N, C-alpha and C positions, 0 to 999 in steps of 0.2 A: 726167221726166213731169212734170207742173207738181203731181197732186192727191200724190204720193207727195214728191214738195222740197217742198209744204207743210206734210205732216205732219210730216216730219225737220226742217224748218225749226222747226216749233212747238216739239218736242221739244227741240231745240237750245238755243231760246231760256227754255224753263223756263215758257210761257205754260200758265196753267192755264185750259184750255177743254176744251167737250165739242161733240163734232159731233151736230149736228141735222138734222134739213130733208132730204131725199131720197136723199142718199149714206146715212143714216144707215138710213133703211129698206131700201135696200136691202142694207148689211151685216149687217143683220137679218136678211136672208134673200127681202124681197119684191124680185119683178125692177122695179127701177123707173127710168126714164130720166132723169137728169139730168147740168148740167153745172155749175149753181152747187154750191159748196161753203157749208154754210149752219152758224157755227158759234155757240156765246155760250161767253163767260168772266168768269171771275173780275174783278168792276167793282174794283180796286182799283187806284192812281196803279201800283205797282211793276208787276202783270201787263200793264197795259195798256201802257206801257213797253215792257215785252219784245214784246207783241203789235205796236208800232212798229218797232222792231228786228227781226224778222220780215218783216214788209212793206218794210221798207229794205232786204233783204237779199235781196229777192223781187222788186223792183222795182214793188210794189203800191202804186196810186195812188187816192186817193176817186174815188168816182163822183161826188160832188157839187164845187163849185168852192169845195172851202175846205182847207187843209193837214193833211196827213197827223196833225200835233200834236193837231188839236182835239180826235183819239179820246182823247187822256186829259187833260183838260179835262171831269172829271163833273160840275160847275157847268151847263157849257155843255150836254154831253149830256143829262141832268136838263131842261133849256130846251127842248133840241129836241126830247125826247121829248110832252113833256108840252104844249108852246103848236105844235109842229109834226106832231105825231103821227109822229116818228122812231119807226122802230123797229128797224130796223137801221141800221148802217154798213156803205155797201157798198163795197169794193175790189177794182179790174180790174187784170188780167195784162196784159202789153203783148204777151205772145207768146202769146194764143186768144184772139180777138175773141169779146166774148160770154160770155166766162168770169168771176167774179165769187166773192171771198168777201164773204159778207152775214154780219155780226157784230150779232146781234143781244144788243140794249144791255141791257134791261131787262126780262127773260121772267118770262112768267106764274107759273110753278115755279120758286121758291129755288132758286137754282144751286149752296149749300154741300149741299142736299140731294142733288139731281141726279149731284153730285160723288159722292158717295157709294155709291149705285144706278149708278155707269157701270159700263160694260165694256172691257174695253180690247182689240180684235182687233189682230194683229200683222199687218201685210199689206207681203210682202218684207220683213221686217226691220224694216218700220217700225210703233212704236206709235200707236194713234189712238183716243183715248177718245173714246167713242160712250156716248149717252144711252140709259139705259135703254128698256124697249120699254113698261112705264106711265107715263114722264114722256112720252117720245115720242108716246102717244095725248093726252098732257093738253097737250103745247106746241100738237099740231096740231089738237085740238077748241077753243085758243082760238083759233086762225086762222080755221078754219070753212071752206074754201075749197073746191071740190068734189076736189080731187086731192086733199086731206087728208083730206078725209071717206073716200075710198076709200082712204088709205093705213092709215086707222085701222082699216077694214073688215081690210084683209090683215094688218094687226098683231096682232088680235085672233083672228084664225084660227089665228097662229104660237102666241101664248100657251092657248091651248086643248090639253089631252094628247091 
């Protein structure tokens, strides 16, 4: 199964990542249908190299017409983020039509703090590092789409005792 294979490969290649987005909402206990996997990663050369290794193993390719190795060029990613408003670097799998791994490049919440507050869910023996509810709410507030606002409402209800 693609999703477990992905998280297993991220773990095996020692990618410093956090699951964000709809799948994270689901793991926190809110029923939410989504096919995409949204993550954010520590933006270091070594970590991005590990992410590229993971992508190669899973045969993931960029949705944009750029080489996979662009993902390891921090200066280029910063330029695309600033000049072209590129928020996420999307990778697609050849096995499932319409399923992408979206890598949020420069989140509005500091990665290191989110990593300290993250929760690890064990799914079928595979560890999945998931952003904490408060950080997930902050990320969703920054985007503010109707689905994000709905997710925020549900996540706030889960937080209440």
